C-alpha positions as MATLAB code, in Angstrom:
seq = 'KSMPLQGILWSAVCRNNLVLAEAGEDNREGKVIEVAQKLLQKKPTHGWEYENMRKAGLRGIKFHVYDDEAKFVDIGGETEAEESEMIVWSFAVVADKSLE';
ca = [
      48.706  -70.568    5.404;
      51.303  -72.294    3.218;
      51.919  -71.184   -0.359;
      50.211  -73.463   -2.922;
      52.381  -75.599   -5.176;
      53.476  -73.988   -8.416;
      54.324  -75.483  -11.793;
      52.462  -78.330  -13.472;
      49.706  -79.472  -11.121;
      47.982  -82.094  -13.310;
      48.661  -83.814  -16.631;
      47.064  -86.468  -18.823;
      47.553  -88.455  -22.028;
      44.400  -89.385  -23.961;
      43.579  -91.534  -26.971;
      40.308  -90.669  -28.722;
      39.045  -88.806  -25.624;
      39.811  -91.732  -23.309;
      42.226  -90.807  -20.523;
      45.006  -93.402  -20.598;
      47.147  -91.912  -17.837;
      46.964  -88.926  -15.542;
      49.049  -87.581  -12.692;
      48.813  -84.715  -10.265;
      46.816  -83.440   -7.353;
      44.296  -80.731   -6.641;
      45.595  -78.465   -3.909;
      43.392  -75.560   -5.035;
      40.003  -76.473   -3.521;
      38.707  -78.308   -6.612;
      39.829  -75.680   -9.130;
      42.503  -77.884  -10.759;
      39.942  -80.626  -11.399;
      37.461  -78.067  -12.723;
      39.977  -76.697  -15.249;
      41.078  -80.239  -16.218;
      37.485  -81.371  -16.864;
      36.690  -78.291  -18.974;
      39.906  -78.823  -20.919;
      39.163  -82.501  -21.606;
      35.633  -81.637  -22.792;
      36.945  -79.356  -25.552;
      36.607  -80.856  -29.023;
      39.852  -81.937  -30.688;
      41.289  -79.435  -33.147;
      44.479  -79.362  -35.155;
      46.722  -77.768  -32.568;
      46.248  -76.209  -29.150;
      43.242  -75.639  -26.867;
      43.317  -73.470  -23.745;
      41.287  -73.097  -20.562;
      42.072  -70.307  -18.098;
      40.857  -69.701  -14.575;
      42.315  -66.328  -13.690;
      40.823  -66.113  -10.182;
      42.593  -69.331   -9.187;
      45.763  -68.504  -11.139;
      45.489  -71.620  -13.327;
      46.009  -72.261  -17.017;
      45.051  -75.419  -18.905;
      46.682  -76.373  -22.194;
      45.795  -79.285  -24.483;
      47.564  -80.369  -27.668;
      46.141  -82.788  -30.242;
      48.036  -85.067  -32.616;
      46.154  -86.834  -35.407;
      47.422  -90.314  -36.319;
      45.989  -91.862  -39.482;
      46.931  -95.445  -38.765;
      46.528  -97.931  -41.596;
      45.835 -101.554  -40.713;
      45.913 -104.539  -43.025;
      43.055 -106.960  -42.503;
      43.172 -110.565  -43.676;
      39.979 -111.202  -45.663;
      40.827 -114.761  -46.621;
      43.063 -116.362  -49.199;
      45.974 -114.247  -50.319;
      44.118 -110.938  -50.364;
      44.331 -108.207  -47.763;
      42.269 -105.075  -47.363;
      43.583 -101.830  -45.938;
      41.484 -100.339  -43.157;
      42.201  -96.875  -41.830;
      41.426  -95.609  -38.347;
      41.954  -92.015  -37.250;
      43.426  -91.841  -33.767;
      43.496  -88.531  -31.931;
      46.143  -88.325  -29.227;
      45.842  -85.464  -26.770;
      48.254  -84.266  -24.140;
      46.854  -81.987  -21.438;
      48.257  -80.062  -18.486;
      46.939  -77.723  -15.826;
      49.642  -75.431  -14.542;
      50.059  -72.521  -12.189;
      50.148  -69.186  -14.053;
      53.642  -68.668  -12.626;
      54.980  -70.889  -15.464;
      54.153  -68.234  -18.061;
];
C-alpha cells in the first residue's frame, strides 16, 4: 500500500459562506471531504476555527476576515446614500497532521 499524500490536501476561499474556489483531492476514503464539510459548517468568528480528525491524521483550519464594504447608491438628482454590506471572507484548508 502506498503512503498517502501529505501536506495540504484541500483548500477553499469563501465569500459569505459561498465557496468561490476550491482545490484538492480526497485520498483518505472520504475523510478529507468530511473534515472540509464540518469546517465549512462552522459559524464565522473573528479569527480561527479548527476541525480535527485524529484517527485519519487530518486537521482543518479556517480563518475569517470581515470586510465592511461601503457602497454609494444613486438615489436620484445629486444626492447619494451610503449603503454598507458586511462581507465575510473565509479561507479554509484540510492538511495532513504532518504539517504541524
